[in-house]
FIVEXRO-378879 format. One record per residue (C-alpha): residue number from 1; residue in one letter; x negated, z negated, y. Coordinates in steps of 0.2 Angstrom, whole numbers, plus 5000, padded with zeros to 4 digits. Layout:
<recs>
[NUM; "a"; [X; Z; Y]];
...
</recs>
This chain:
<recs>
[1; "m"; [4250; 4528; 5297]];
[2; "t"; [4244; 4546; 5304]];
[3; "d"; [4228; 4542; 5318]];
[4; "l"; [4230; 4555; 5331]];
[5; "s"; [4221; 4542; 5342]];
[6; "g"; [4213; 4552; 5357]];
[7; "k"; [4223; 4567; 5355]];
[8; "v"; [4236; 4576; 5369]];
[9; "a"; [4250; 4584; 5366]];
[10; "l"; [4261; 4594; 5377]];
[11; "i"; [4280; 4593; 5369]];
[12; "t"; [4294; 4605; 5378]];
[13; "g"; [4312; 4601; 5378]];
[14; "a"; [4307; 4581; 5377]];
[15; "g"; [4321; 4572; 5387]];
[16; "q"; [4332; 4571; 5370]];
[17; "g"; [4334; 4576; 5352]];
[18; "v"; [4321; 4584; 5342]];
[19; "g"; [4308; 4586; 5355]];
[20; "q"; [4310; 4565; 5360]];
[21; "g"; [4309; 4560; 5342]];
[22; "i"; [4294; 4571; 5340]];
[23; "a"; [4287; 4563; 5354]];
[24; "l"; [4289; 4545; 5352]];
[25; "a"; [4281; 4549; 5334]];
[26; "l"; [4266; 4557; 5341]];
[27; "a"; [4265; 4542; 5354]];
[28; "a"; [4266; 4530; 5339]];
[29; "s"; [4251; 4539; 5329]];
[30; "g"; [4242; 4536; 5347]];
[31; "a"; [4241; 4552; 5354]];
[32; "r"; [4244; 4551; 5373]];
[33; "v"; [4259; 4564; 5377]];
[34; "a"; [4266; 4574; 5390]];
[35; "v"; [4285; 4578; 5391]];
[36; "t"; [4295; 4593; 5397]];
[37; "g"; [4311; 4597; 5401]];
[38; "r"; [4323; 4602; 5416]];
[39; "t"; [4330; 4584; 5418]];
[40; "l"; [4319; 4571; 5425]];
[41; "a"; [4329; 4558; 5421]];
[42; "k"; [4329; 4561; 5404]];
[43; "l"; [4311; 4563; 5403]];
[44; "e"; [4308; 4548; 5411]];
[45; "a"; [4319; 4539; 5398]];
[46; "t"; [4308; 4545; 5384]];
[47; "c"; [4292; 4541; 5394]];
[48; "a"; [4299; 4522; 5396]];
[49; "m"; [4301; 4521; 5376]];
[50; "v"; [4284; 4528; 5373]];
[51; "a"; [4277; 4513; 5387]];
[52; "d"; [4289; 4500; 5376]];
[53; "r"; [4279; 4504; 5360]];
[54; "g"; [4262; 4503; 5370]];
[55; "g"; [4259; 4521; 5373]];
[56; "e"; [4257; 4533; 5386]];
[57; "a"; [4267; 4548; 5393]];
[58; "l"; [4270; 4559; 5409]];
[59; "a"; [4286; 4569; 5411]];
[60; "i"; [4285; 4584; 5418]];
[61; "e"; [4299; 4592; 5426]];
[62; "g"; [4300; 4613; 5423]];
[63; "n"; [4307; 4625; 5415]];
[64; "v"; [4302; 4636; 5400]];
[65; "k"; [4309; 4652; 5406]];
[66; "d"; [4297; 4651; 5422]];
[67; "a"; [4280; 4656; 5419]];
[68; "a"; [4273; 4648; 5434]];
[69; "s"; [4282; 4632; 5428]];
[70; "l"; [4273; 4633; 5411]];
[71; "t"; [4254; 4634; 5420]];
[72; "d"; [4260; 4618; 5429]];
[73; "m"; [4265; 4609; 5413]];
[74; "v"; [4248; 4613; 5406]];
[75; "t"; [4239; 4611; 5421]];
[76; "q"; [4246; 4594; 5423]];
[77; "t"; [4243; 4588; 5407]];
[78; "v"; [4226; 4594; 5408]];
[79; "a"; [4222; 4585; 5426]];
[80; "r"; [4230; 4569; 5419]];
[81; "f"; [4224; 4567; 5402]];
[82; "g"; [4207; 4577; 5401]];
[83; "g"; [4211; 4590; 5389]];
[84; "l"; [4225; 4597; 5376]];
[85; "d"; [4226; 4596; 5357]];
[86; "i"; [4244; 4597; 5350]];
[87; "l"; [4257; 4609; 5357]];
[88; "i"; [4276; 4608; 5352]];
[89; "n"; [4287; 4621; 5358]];
[90; "n"; [4304; 4615; 5356]];
[91; "a"; [4313; 4620; 5369]];
[92; "q"; [4324; 4633; 5366]];
[93; "e"; [4342; 4641; 5375]];
[94; "v"; [4353; 4645; 5359]];
[95; "p"; [4363; 4661; 5361]];
[96; "n"; [4375; 4659; 5348]];
[97; "g"; [4391; 4669; 5344]];
[98; "k"; [4396; 4688; 5336]];
[99; "l"; [4384; 4699; 5343]];
[100; "l"; [4399; 4709; 5353]];
[101; "d"; [4403; 4692; 5361]];
[102; "v"; [4383; 4688; 5364]];
[103; "s"; [4381; 4694; 5383]];
[104; "d"; [4364; 4702; 5387]];
[105; "e"; [4361; 4688; 5399]];
[106; "a"; [4363; 4675; 5384]];
[107; "f"; [4352; 4684; 5374]];
[108; "l"; [4340; 4686; 5386]];
[109; "a"; [4340; 4668; 5389]];
[110; "g"; [4337; 4664; 5371]];
[111; "f"; [4321; 4676; 5373]];
[112; "e"; [4315; 4670; 5387]];
[113; "s"; [4317; 4653; 5383]];
[114; "g"; [4309; 4654; 5364]];
[115; "p"; [4298; 4667; 5358]];
[116; "l"; [4294; 4671; 5376]];
[117; "a"; [4290; 4653; 5382]];
[118; "n"; [4281; 4650; 5366]];
[119; "f"; [4270; 4664; 5368]];
[120; "r"; [4265; 4660; 5385]];
[121; "l"; [4263; 4643; 5382]];
[122; "m"; [4250; 4646; 5368]];
[123; "k"; [4239; 4657; 5377]];
[124; "l"; [4239; 4643; 5392]];
[125; "a"; [4233; 4633; 5380]];
[126; "h"; [4222; 4643; 5370]];
[127; "p"; [4206; 4640; 5382]];
[128; "h"; [4210; 4621; 5382]];
[129; "m"; [4212; 4621; 5363]];
[130; "v"; [4194; 4631; 5360]];
[131; "a"; [4187; 4618; 5372]];
[132; "r"; [4192; 4601; 5360]];
[133; "g"; [4185; 4612; 5345]];
[134; "g"; [4202; 4618; 5340]];
[135; "g"; [4220; 4609; 5340]];
[136; "v"; [4237; 4611; 5332]];
[137; "i"; [4251; 4621; 5339]];
[138; "v"; [4271; 4618; 5330]];
[139; "n"; [4283; 4631; 5335]];
[140; "l"; [4303; 4628; 5330]];
[141; "a"; [4312; 4641; 5322]];
[142; "s"; [4329; 4638; 5311]];
[143; "s"; [4337; 4644; 5295]];
[144; "a"; [4349; 4652; 5304]];
[145; "g"; [4336; 4666; 5305]];
[146; "i"; [4339; 4667; 5284]];
[147; "r"; [4357; 4664; 5284]];
[148; "w"; [4364; 4675; 5270]];
[149; "d"; [4379; 4678; 5280]];
[150; "m"; [4372; 4681; 5298]];
[151; "s"; [4390; 4681; 5306]];
[152; "g"; [4387; 4672; 5323]];
[153; "y"; [4370; 4669; 5320]];
[154; "g"; [4362; 4689; 5323]];
[155; "a"; [4354; 4683; 5341]];
[156; "y"; [4349; 4665; 5337]];
[157; "g"; [4341; 4669; 5322]];
[158; "a"; [4332; 4685; 5329]];
[159; "v"; [4325; 4675; 5342]];
[160; "k"; [4318; 4661; 5330]];
[161; "q"; [4312; 4673; 5318]];
[162; "a"; [4301; 4681; 5333]];
[163; "t"; [4293; 4663; 5334]];
[164; "r"; [4289; 4664; 5315]];
[165; "v"; [4282; 4680; 5318]];
[166; "l"; [4270; 4674; 5333]];
[167; "t"; [4265; 4659; 5321]];
[168; "r"; [4258; 4670; 5308]];
[169; "a"; [4248; 4680; 5321]];
[170; "a"; [4242; 4666; 5331]];
[171; "a"; [4236; 4658; 5315]];
[172; "a"; [4226; 4672; 5309]];
[173; "e"; [4219; 4677; 5325]];
[174; "w"; [4213; 4659; 5330]];
[175; "g"; [4209; 4651; 5316]];
[176; "r"; [4191; 4652; 5316]];
[177; "q"; [4191; 4643; 5331]];
[178; "g"; [4199; 4627; 5323]];
[179; "i"; [4218; 4631; 5330]];
[180; "r"; [4230; 4629; 5317]];
[181; "v"; [4248; 4636; 5320]];
[182; "l"; [4262; 4630; 5311]];
[183; "t"; [4284; 4633; 5312]];
[184; "i"; [4295; 4619; 5306]];
[185; "a"; [4312; 4623; 5304]];
[186; "p"; [4320; 4606; 5305]];
[187; "h"; [4339; 4598; 5304]];
[188; "a"; [4341; 4585; 5314]];
[189; "e"; [4355; 4574; 5322]];
[190; "s"; [4351; 4582; 5341]];
[191; "p"; [4364; 4582; 5353]];
[192; "g"; [4363; 4603; 5348]];
[193; "l"; [4369; 4599; 5328]];
[194; "k"; [4383; 4585; 5334]];
[195; "w"; [4390; 4599; 5345]];
[196; "w"; [4389; 4612; 5332]];
[197; "v"; [4398; 4600; 5319]];
[198; "a"; [4411; 4596; 5331]];
[199; "n"; [4415; 4614; 5336]];
[200; "n"; [4414; 4620; 5318]];
[201; "p"; [4420; 4605; 5306]];
[202; "e"; [4424; 4616; 5291]];
[203; "e"; [4409; 4626; 5290]];
[204; "a"; [4398; 4612; 5293]];
[205; "e"; [4407; 4599; 5280]];
[206; "a"; [4402; 4615; 5270]];
[207; "f"; [4384; 4618; 5276]];
[208; "f"; [4382; 4599; 5272]];
[209; "r"; [4385; 4599; 5255]];
[210; "t"; [4372; 4611; 5252]];
[211; "i"; [4357; 4600; 5258]];
[212; "p"; [4351; 4592; 5241]];
[213; "l"; [4347; 4575; 5250]];
[214; "g"; [4363; 4575; 5255]];
[215; "r"; [4360; 4570; 5274]];
[216; "i"; [4355; 4574; 5292]];
[217; "g"; [4337; 4570; 5298]];
[218; "q"; [4333; 4557; 5309]];
[219; "l"; [4324; 4562; 5323]];
[220; "e"; [4310; 4552; 5324]];
[221; "e"; [4307; 4545; 5307]];
[222; "d"; [4311; 4563; 5297]];
[223; "i"; [4306; 4576; 5308]];
[224; "g"; [4294; 4566; 5323]];
[225; "r"; [4284; 4557; 5310]];
[226; "a"; [4284; 4574; 5298]];
[227; "v"; [4275; 4582; 5313]];
[228; "a"; [4264; 4570; 5316]];
[229; "a"; [4255; 4572; 5299]];
[230; "l"; [4256; 4590; 5302]];
[231; "c"; [4244; 4588; 5316]];
[232; "s"; [4234; 4575; 5308]];
[233; "s"; [4215; 4580; 5299]];
[234; "d"; [4223; 4576; 5284]];
[235; "m"; [4233; 4593; 5285]];
[236; "g"; [4220; 4602; 5291]];
[237; "y"; [4218; 4618; 5278]];
[238; "l"; [4237; 4622; 5282]];
[239; "t"; [4242; 4635; 5296]];
[240; "g"; [4253; 4650; 5296]];
[241; "a"; [4266; 4642; 5284]];
[242; "t"; [4285; 4639; 5291]];
[243; "i"; [4290; 4620; 5285]];
[244; "p"; [4309; 4617; 5281]];
[245; "l"; [4311; 4600; 5287]];
[246; "d"; [4330; 4600; 5282]];
[247; "g"; [4332; 4592; 5265]];
[248; "g"; [4329; 4605; 5254]];
[249; "q"; [4343; 4615; 5261]];
[250; "a"; [4335; 4632; 5266]];
[251; "n"; [4322; 4643; 5255]];
[252; "f"; [4310; 4653; 5266]];
[253; "d"; [4305; 4660; 5250]];
</recs>
């Protein structure tokens, strides 16, 4: 079992889906977790699940598109738990659709909730991680950014690829300070994936056939536990990489 005892983690978009799965896995590994999102009731449900397992969690309602809200997330986390060791940038509004159909507003929302929010939170977390002697940042990308046929995924892929570049830059700039920065690209049983399957059944069926392991990842068991392992000292020499937690489907080479 991965041991993250004494670590403090902040996870955005943790009221459901992948963010919740990661929060549960980190807490099960011993970390105290701050979970953030726009719906307090969902966050409190995540905290209750953590508490049922003997963990400690803090719910922080907020919007990653708002700079002041991001500052508040970090401030509350540090005030409650005394520091910050792990940052999981999971929250993302998805600007799906063909380029002529995606509005400026939708693209901007995808950028603000994704790479811009990640950029801001990474900088906010940086001094607290330095004070603790290092830390781990995990940003979420998507294989949508490397599809051979980008039709309908250009705007979404663009914001996710921007996140991968930020990961590489932060890994290079902050490595000597003991801060590791990684990107994961998961396929998981999230509400977003379920919506996509329901609205694109033929494409989804063809997509699933390309997954070598033949299934979609489970939120906590497959994605969350992998992230917990990546945040552990056992992975202390890994940084700057994109890890596709997708059953072998994507090729990021």
